[in-house]
Structure formats: C-alpha cells, structure tokens
N, C-alpha and C positions, 0 to 999 in steps of 0.2 A: 658631550663625551668625545674623546679624541678620534674615534673611528667613524663618527657620523659623516664627515665629508667624504671619506673613502667609500662609504656605502652609496653615496649619491653618484660617485664616478664609476662604480662597477656596473656594467650592463647586466640586466636580468635576462638570462638566456633560457628560452623554453623550447622544448621539442614541439614541432608542429604536429597538429592533429592529423591522423591518418585513418584510413578505413580499417576496421577491425579484421583480423584474420577470420576466414570462414569458419574454422573450428570453434573460435570464440563465440561467434554468433549462434552456431548450432548448439553449443553447450548452454548458452543462455536460454535458448528456446526450450531445450530439454528440461531445464530446471523450472522454467515458468509454466509449462503446460500442466505439470502436476503440482504447481505451487499456487501462485496468486490467481491463476485462471480458475481454479476450483473455488476460490473465495468469491469472485465475481459471478461465476456461473450459478452457484448454489444460493446466492442472495436473490438472483433474478428468477431462477426456474421455479421456485416455490410459489410464485404468484399465479401461475397458470392453473394448477389443479385444485384451487380452493374449494369449489362447489362439489366436484366429484369425490374428493377426499372426505369432505363433511358428510356426503351421502353414504360413503362406505362406513364411516364411524357409526352413523345412525343405524344402518342395516346390521352391523355387527352387534350393536347394543340390543336391538330387537331380538336377534337370534339368541343372545345370552340371557336377557332378562324379560323378554316377552312384551316389552313396551318401548315406545319412542323415547329417545334421549331428550332431556330437558334442554331448551335452547341455551340457557346459561352454561350448563355443563359442556355442551357441544362447542360453544365459543371459547370456553376455558381450554378444552383439549386442543383445539386448533391453535390457540395462542401459544400453548406449550410447545406444540410441534414446530411452530415458526421460530419462537424465541429461544428454545433450547440450543439452537445453532449458535447463538451469542454466548451462552454459557460454555459450550465446547470450545469456542474460539478463544475466550478469555483463558481457560485452562491451557489450551494449546500454546498461546503466546507466552504464558507464564513458565512453561517447561521447554519451549523451543530452543532457547539459548543454551540450556544445559545439555540438550540432545546434540546440538551443534558442536559443543566442546567434547562430549563423550564419544560420539560416533563420527565426527567430522561433518562438514556442511553437506557434502554429497551423500554420505551415509545416512544422515538424518532425513534428507529428502526422500530417499528410497524407503526407509523405514516408515515414513509418514504416509506413503502411498498405500500401505497395508490398511490403514484406517479408512481410506476412501473405498477400497475394495470391499471391506467388511460392511461399511455403511450402505453401499449400493446393494449388496446381497440382502441385508436385512430389510431395506425399504422395498426391494422387489418381491420379497417373500411375504410382506404384510398382507397383501390382498389374497393370494391363494390359501394362506393359512388362516385368514380371518382374525389376525391379531394386530390391531391398530397400534398397540404399544411398541411394536417394532419400528414404526415410523418415528417415534420419539427417540428411541435408542439410536436409530440410523442418523437422524438429524443431529444428535449430539456428537456422534463419531465424525460426521462430515464437517461439523463445526470445529472439532478438535484438529482435523486435517487442515482446515483453512487457517486456524490460528497458528499452527506450527509452520505451515507453508509461508504465511505472510511475515513470519519472523526469520526463518532460515534462508528462504530463497533470495531476498534482497541482500542478505549477508553474503551469500555465495556470489551473486552478481558483482557486488561492490569490491570483492576481494580478487576476482579473476580479471576485472577490467583494467586496462592501462590507465594511467593518470589522466592522459589527454582525452580519453573517451569515457571516463568513469560516470559522468552525468548522463550521457546518452545511453550507456549500457544499463544504468540503474533505472532508466525510464521503462525498461522491459517490464518492471513490476506493474506500473500503471497501465501500460499498453495491454498486458494480458488480463488485468482486472477488468478493464473496460471491454476487452474482447470477450471475456467470459460473460459479462452482463449482456452484451449484445447477442451472443450465441444463445444464452438462456431465453432471451426474448423471442428470438427467431424459432428455436426448437419448440417453445411453448405455444406457438400459434396452433389454432384448431386444425389447420390443414396438415400439420405435421404430428407432433406428439401431444398437443394440447387438448385433444378430444377426450370425452368422458371415459372411454375404454382404455386409453393408453397411459394413464397417469402412473401406474407401477413401472412401466418401461421408462417414462420420462424421469422419474426420480432415481432410477438405477443407472442412468447414463453417466453419472459421475465416475463410473468405473473406467470409462474410455480414456480420459486424460491420465488416470493412474496407470493403466496398462501401457500407454504410450511412453510414460516416464520410465517404467520398469524396463522397457525394451531399448530405449535410446540413451538414457543418462549413464548407464554403466560404461559406455564407450568413451566417456569423457573423464578428464582427471579431477581429482580433489582440488580444493582451493590451494594454490601455491603458498599463500600467506599462512594458512593453517598448517601446512606441511613443514614450513621452515620455522615459523615463530613458535607455534604451539607444540609441534612434534619433534622439531629439530632434525628433520629428515632432509638433508641438503640434496641428496641424489634425486629423490622423488620430486622435490621442489623444482629442480632444474629440468627434469623430464616433463613435468606438468607445464612449466613456462614455455618450453620449446613447442609443445603440442598446441598450446593456446595462442601463442604470439609469433611463432615461427622461429627458426634457429638463428636468423640474422638479427632480429630486434629484441629478443627476449631479455638480453643482458641489461637493457635500460630499466626494465621493471625489477630485475634482480637487484640492481643498485639501490633502488628505493626501499625494497624489502630488507636489504642488508642493513641499511641505516636504521630502520625501525627495529630490526632484531637486536642490534647492538644497544640501542636506547632502552629496549625492554628486557635486557638480560636480567634474569633473576626475578622478574615480575610475573606472578601467576595470574591466570584469568580471574577477573574480579567477580564477586557475587553482587546481585542487585543492590543489597543493602550497603555494600561497601562503596558503591557509587554515590549514595546519599551522604556518606561520611567523608568523602574526598572533596576538600574545598576547591581543588584545581579543576574539578569537573562540574562545579555547581551550575554555571551558566549554560554549559552544553546540555546538561540534564534538564534544566528548566526549559530550554528551548525546544527539545524534542517532546517533552511532556505537553507543552503549550501547543505545539504544531499538531500533534496527534489528537489532542482534545478538540482543537479547532477544526480539524478535518471532518469531524462528525457533527460539530455544532455550528457550522458556518451557514446552514440554510439549504444545503443541497437536497436534504431529505424533504424539506418543506416544498422545494421547487417541484420535485417529482409528485408529491402529494397533491399540489394544486394544478399540476399539468392537465389531468383529465378534465377538471372544471374549466380551465382556460380554453382547452380545445373544444369542449362542448359549447361554450359561449361564443366561440368563433364560428360556429355553424357546422362543425365536423360531425358527421353521424356517429352515434355511439359504437356501432359495429366496426367503424373504421379507426377508432382511437388506438387500438393495439398496434396498428401499423404505423401511426404517427409516433407512438411511444418508442417503436424501434428506431425511428428517426432521431429521437433524443439519445438513445444508446449509441447510434452510429456517430452522432455529433461528438459525444464524449470520447469515443474511441479515436476519432479523427484528430481531436485536439491533443490527445496523449501522444499520438505519432508526431504531430507538429512540434509539441514541446520537446520531444526527443531530438528533433533536428535543430532546435534553437538553443537548447540549454548550454551547449559548449561555446556558442558564439556570444550570447547575451549574458550568460551567467545565471546563478541561482537567485540572487537578490532581486534583480529586475523582474524576473518571471513571477516570483512569489509575492513580492510587494505589488506589482502591477495587477496580478490576479485578484488579490484580496481588495485592492482599491476599486477595480472594476466591479467586483461583486457587491461592494458597498453602494456603488451608483445604481446597479440593477435592482438591489433591494429597495432603494428609495423610489425608483420609477415604478416598480411592480406594486408597491404599496399604493401609489397614486392611481395607477390604471385599474387595480382591482376595486379601489374605493369608488371610482367613477365609471364602472364597467357598463352601466346603462346610459351614460350621458350621450354617447354617440356610437353609431354602428362600427366605426373603425377602431374604437378603444380595445375591444377583445383581441384584435389582430396585433395591436401594440403590446398587449399583455403576453401574447404568444411569442412575439419577438424578444421580449425581456426574458422569458423562460429559456429560450435557446441561447441568448447572449450570456446569461448566468452560467449555463452549463459549459459554454465555450471558455469563459473566464476561469471557471474552476479547473477544467482540464488543462489549460495552459499554465497554471501556476500551482495552487495548493495540491491538486490531484496528483501531480507528478513529482514536484520538487521536495515535498515532505519526505518521501522515501529516500531520496538522495541524501538529504541532510542527516537522516538517521545513521547512514553509513559513514559519512565524511567527518562528523564532529567528534569521533572517538578513535583511539588507536586500538590495536589488536586485543590487548587484555581486557579492555572495557567494552568492546563492541557487542559481544553476545548479551551481556547483562543489560546494556542500553537498549537493545532490541526487545528484550523481555519487558523492560519497563515501558518503553514506547508502545509496544504492542498491547500490553495490558491496559494502558490508559486509553488506547484507541478502542478496544473492545468494550471497556466499561462505559466510555462515552457513547458508543453505539447502543448499548443496552439502556443507558440513561435517557438518550433522546427518544428511543423507542417507547419508553414508559411515559415520559412527560409530554411528548409531542402532541398527542391527541388533546390533552388539557390546554396546551398553549394555543392550538388552533381554535378549539371551542371557545376559549376565553377571549382571545385577541382577534380571532378571525384573520383578515388580511393584514392587520397591524402586527402580526407575529413577525413579519419581515423586518420590523424596526429593531427587534431583539437581535436578529442575525446581522443587521446592518452595523450595530454597535460592536458586535463580536469581530466582524471582518475588519472594521476600521482599527480596532485596538491591536489586532494581530499584525496588520500592515505597519503600524507605528512601531511596535516592538521590534519587528525584523529590521526596520530602517535604522533604528538607533542601537540595537544590541547585537546583531549577528553580522559578522564580516563575510565578504565574498570568499567562497571556497574553490572556485573554478581553477583548474590547473595547478593545484597545490597538493603536496603530499600530506598524508595524515599527520606527520610530525610537524609540518609547517602550520597546519591548521591549529593543532594543539598549542604551539608556541604563540600563535597570534592571539588566541583566547587568553593565554597566560599574560601576554603583554597588555591586553585590554583590561583584564579583571583580576590578575594575580597580584602578588606582592611585588614590591619594587625589585627585589632580588630576582624573582621569576622573570620579570620583564627584561632585566639586564642579561640574564642567561639566554633568553629567547633571542635578544638582539645579537649577542655574541655568536649563537648558533647559526643565525641567518647570515652573519658576516662570513663565518667560516665556509658555509656552503657556497656563497657567492664567489669567494676567493678561489675555492677548489674548482668551481665551474670556469672561472676565468683562466685558470692554469691549464685546463684540458685542451 
C-alpha cells in the first residue's frame, strides 16, 4: 500500500509515564477497600472458625431436636456455608455490569457495600439468636458483594487511570485481593479473633471495609469515561478529570476519551449475548474467558492444598503451620506489588507468558519432589521451595495481568458486558475446581500437578501467538490491532488508515 513507507518514517511519540496524582491513588484505594479486598478477605477468613462453627451448629441442633446432628448432615451444612459464597459471587458477577451501567461505577460500588453490611449483621446475629441458617444467608450476601466488587471495581480503576499508568493502577485489584487474603489469615489467628469464642465477631468484620468505603469513596468523582461516553455529561467529565489528574495534565486523557466518544457515537452499551454475536470481538472474548478460567484452574488451589502437607514433611510443627501459611499470603501480596511496578516497563505479554511458563516448570518439579519425598531429608525442603516459587510466579503474571486485560481488550460500550462474562466464567471455574478438586487429588495424588502443568503450558502458548501487547495503547488502538490481526481485510485496512491518521496528527502537534 502507498502509505506504508510513510508509516515507517513517522516517529511514534508517547507520553512518558509519570507518578499518578495523589487524588487518583486515594480514589483507587477507596474503591478497592470495599471491592476486591472483600473478595480476598472472605475467601481467607472462613478457614479459621471451622471447628467452632460446627460445634455451634451441633449445639443448635441438640437444642431444637434433642439429639446430636449426624456427621454427614453437619458436613453438608458446613459445605453449604462455605460454598454458597461462590453462588453469590456468580450472581454478583452476572449483574455487576448492569449495575455499573445503571448507577455508574462509583454508584454501583456504594450500593454494593450495603450487601456487605447486611451480611455482617446476619452472620454476627447467628450465634446470639441460635439460628445457624443466618450464616448461610450472610455468606451468600457477602459472596454477592464480592462478585459485584470484582466486576465493577476493576472497571472503575481501568477507566480513571491514565493510559501510561493503566496497568499499574489496575494492579490495585490484585494487590487488594492478596491483601485481603493476608489480612484474613492474620485476623484468623487464635491470638486475635480465631479463638473459639470470637468467631461471630470474626465473620462480622466484613462490615469494616464496607463502612470505610461509605465514608471515603463519596469524596471522589465518578468515572470520567462513564460521564462522557455513557452519560454525555461534558462538564462533569472535565471536573472529574481535573480532580483525578490535575488541571495541568487532564487534557491528555480528555483527548483519548474524545476520540473514543466520537468513534462510539450512536453505539449503546452492549448486552453479554451481543458480545458473542459480534465477530469483531470474538478473539477478545475468547481471550478473557480463557484467562479467567485458567486463573482458577492453573493449580494455585492445589498448591495451597498441598502446602500443609509439604510444611509438615519439612519438619515444621503443626501448631506453627498457620504462621507459615501467613508467609505464603505475604509472598503473594509482595509479588502483586512487584508486578504493579513492572507491568508498565515490561508489558503485559512478558509477565503473563513468563508467569505461566514458570508455573509449568514448578508443577513438573513439584511432581518429582512429592514423588520422591522420602528419598532424602532435603527433598521436603525442595518441595517447600517449589510451593513458594509457584506462588511467586502466579502473583507476578496471571494473578495480576488477567484483570488488566479484562479492561484493556474492550472499548466503553462492550466493557461492562465483558466483565460480566469474564467474572461469571471465573466464579463458575472457582465452583468447578472446588467440586472436582478433591477427586483429582484423591485419584492422582501428587500427579495432579501434571494436569495443571498442561493447562499452564497451553495458556502460555495461546497468549504468545494470539494476544498482542497492550501497554501504552488506547482502547481504540487495541481494538484496531485485534481487527488487523483477526478481522476482515477491510477492517485491517481501516485500522491501518486510522493508525496513520493518528500518527500524522501527532507529528503535526
């Protein structure tokens, strides 16, 4: 084509990364504390009160029916209390996008905190009222809160962040998830609220992040992209941008939004089923579905399951293992922070491909070390090293970058629906692995890691061949790149002409 040589001669000018405005950082923290922090916290905190809650159910049963509860029924009730969180999360993820469109990103987060407050109240009242069914309802509501939060909060972060720091800002999702897991592990220690008498208070502590969000988030603006593109409110958009990015530099982000607004004129927010019918979004949709599924099926749950066994064989006393488990949580939290520092310099592809590739290696080594656990006294220590190495690799790649790509692969009309689909797949995979994981472990034992090895390897190969780099690109540029790779010839030519026009405009500035 005639303009191809010109494309080569025009320099690609990018704005340099800068530190985010303090208001922007605080807005992200206000969104995260009542969003994905709740997800991580409530996954972790339920492990501590297992025995005291089961004792409470048995005592309640005796009071009602005059006999001890059968062990099978007790196990079933406890399984329902734990797993109903997943059902709530799936429903929350399924409606989160619609709430974000109807009430705005900020409005949906504030509304979502009501579910956390109600859940905390019900779980706290279960013991004094002697109604263990309140635990089931409370866990469902806190799951609903987590499902909505993990859908809407990354949406908010991705839309308020500047292009040059979008990856680092989006890492707030993973940082607060891992921070929530670590906090739940610490608070659940017997020295704090993990004692037999404190479990109602422990399960009610989910109200604290919700209250903090109610107090802090109203001081920060709604997503500027939502205000401009969805609501058409130019004045409030400019006001929000100035507050988030400062009056001197907000116009850079406004230019990107204006280009997307013009491109999306007349396009209404898409429904989830419309994404499946749109051939231009087929590969983006396949990518987020695969990544969200792989995030649950990559073996991280198996690692935590085997961690206690590995630590015991390494000679660590049983009573000390909860403290070592906190070390795994701290390790994952630290890697999420590290990923946030690296994602804008190394890019998304290197981190996620590298993470899954390393996880493949650790799965292979862990299979070998667990097989020959008794061969030599130092083998259990090698197994323990593999556990921490796997967690590090997960945190540096898949644990963080997956959430970034959920935001970046779609433009404004399709993004809420994409989050609904990605979140629903994630929660379904969470439920699926929870159901079949015991059977995989019992059937394959340490060889279960070979299944996860194949999964990690295939995902790394798919990303390498199918997903382009998204670092420092606008949402429109990313969409055009996918159209150039997988769309029709006409779409590819339109994308090339669009890129040429943007380069020429940049050169004239």
